[in-house]
FIKEGU-725984 format. One record per residue (C-alpha): chain; residue in one letter; x, y, z. Coordinates in steps of 0.05 Angstrom, whole numbers. Layout:
+-------+------+--------+--------+--------+
: kette : rest :     xx :     yy :     zz :
+-------+------+--------+--------+--------+
:     A :    A :      X :      Y :      Z :
...
+-------+------+--------+--------+--------+
END
This chain:
+-------+------+--------+--------+--------+
: kette : rest :     xx :     yy :     zz :
+-------+------+--------+--------+--------+
:     A :    X :     75 :   1301 :    563 :
:     A :    X :    101 :   1280 :    630 :
:     A :    X :     59 :   1331 :    667 :
:     A :    X :     -4 :   1298 :    640 :
:     A :    X :      6 :   1237 :    684 :
:     A :    X :    -24 :   1272 :    744 :
:     A :    X :    -82 :   1308 :    709 :
:     A :    X :   -152 :   1282 :    722 :
:     A :    X :   -220 :   1305 :    698 :
:     A :    X :   -282 :   1288 :    738 :
:     A :    X :   -350 :   1289 :    704 :
:     A :    X :   -404 :   1255 :    663 :
:     A :    X :   -390 :   1237 :    591 :
:     A :    X :   -455 :   1268 :    567 :
:     A :    X :   -444 :   1337 :    599 :
:     A :    X :   -423 :   1393 :    552 :
:     A :    X :   -389 :   1427 :    611 :
:     A :    X :   -344 :   1366 :    618 :
:     A :    X :   -333 :   1359 :    543 :
:     A :    X :   -303 :   1429 :    537 :
:     A :    X :   -242 :   1414 :    581 :
:     A :    X :   -234 :   1344 :    551 :
:     A :    X :   -233 :   1371 :    480 :
:     A :    X :   -184 :   1425 :    499 :
:     A :    X :   -137 :   1376 :    534 :
:     A :    X :   -140 :   1331 :    472 :
:     A :    X :   -125 :   1389 :    425 :
:     A :    X :    -65 :   1409 :    468 :
:     A :    X :    -42 :   1336 :    472 :
:     A :    X :    -44 :   1335 :    548 :
:     A :    X :    -53 :   1265 :    576 :
:     A :    X :   -106 :   1259 :    630 :
:     A :    X :   -147 :   1208 :    667 :
:     A :    X :   -223 :   1214 :    660 :
:     A :    X :   -260 :   1196 :    724 :
:     A :    X :   -333 :   1187 :    705 :
:     A :    X :   -389 :   1203 :    753 :
:     A :    X :   -446 :   1154 :    745 :
:     A :    X :   -503 :   1195 :    774 :
:     A :    X :   -520 :   1268 :    785 :
:     A :    X :   -554 :   1250 :    851 :
:     A :    X :   -498 :   1208 :    882 :
:     A :    X :   -433 :   1248 :    884 :
:     A :    X :   -367 :   1213 :    894 :
:     A :    X :   -324 :   1230 :    953 :
:     A :    X :   -269 :   1257 :    907 :
:     A :    X :   -319 :   1305 :    873 :
:     A :    X :   -345 :   1330 :    940 :
:     A :    X :   -274 :   1339 :    966 :
:     A :    X :   -251 :   1375 :    903 :
:     A :    X :   -311 :   1422 :    897 :
:     A :    X :   -340 :   1427 :    967 :
:     A :    X :   -381 :   1490 :    957 :
:     A :    X :   -422 :   1473 :    895 :
:     A :    X :   -409 :   1398 :    888 :
:     A :    X :   -416 :   1404 :    812 :
:     A :    X :   -377 :   1379 :    752 :
:     A :    X :   -331 :   1392 :    716 :
:     A :    X :   -269 :   1390 :    759 :
:     A :    X :   -197 :   1385 :    734 :
:     A :    X :   -146 :   1361 :    785 :
:     A :    X :    -73 :   1375 :    772 :
:     A :    X :    -31 :   1343 :    825 :
:     A :    X :    -70 :   1358 :    888 :
:     A :    X :   -101 :   1424 :    865 :
:     A :    X :   -172 :   1423 :    838 :
:     A :    X :   -197 :   1473 :    786 :
:     A :    X :   -272 :   1479 :    781 :
:     A :    X :   -318 :   1504 :    725 :
:     A :    X :   -304 :   1489 :    653 :
:     A :    X :   -290 :   1561 :    630 :
:     A :    X :   -239 :   1570 :    685 :
:     A :    X :   -206 :   1505 :    665 :
:     A :    X :   -201 :   1529 :    593 :
:     A :    X :   -165 :   1592 :    614 :
+-------+------+--------+--------+--------+
END
């Protein structure tokens, strides 16, 4: 899909809350870029900018619009 070129998922590979959106995107054949966070304590600037209130993963970014929380992403 051409729209998948600008889809990004931010999270840790071991988090079940990050795996939900990744599995769903794979099932729907949507291409995405996975941006892995290395530590729970040290948040990247992109994560803080995308989810400024809670600063938690998972975050899906489509274009310039972030969508937070895995269940909201699935909808």
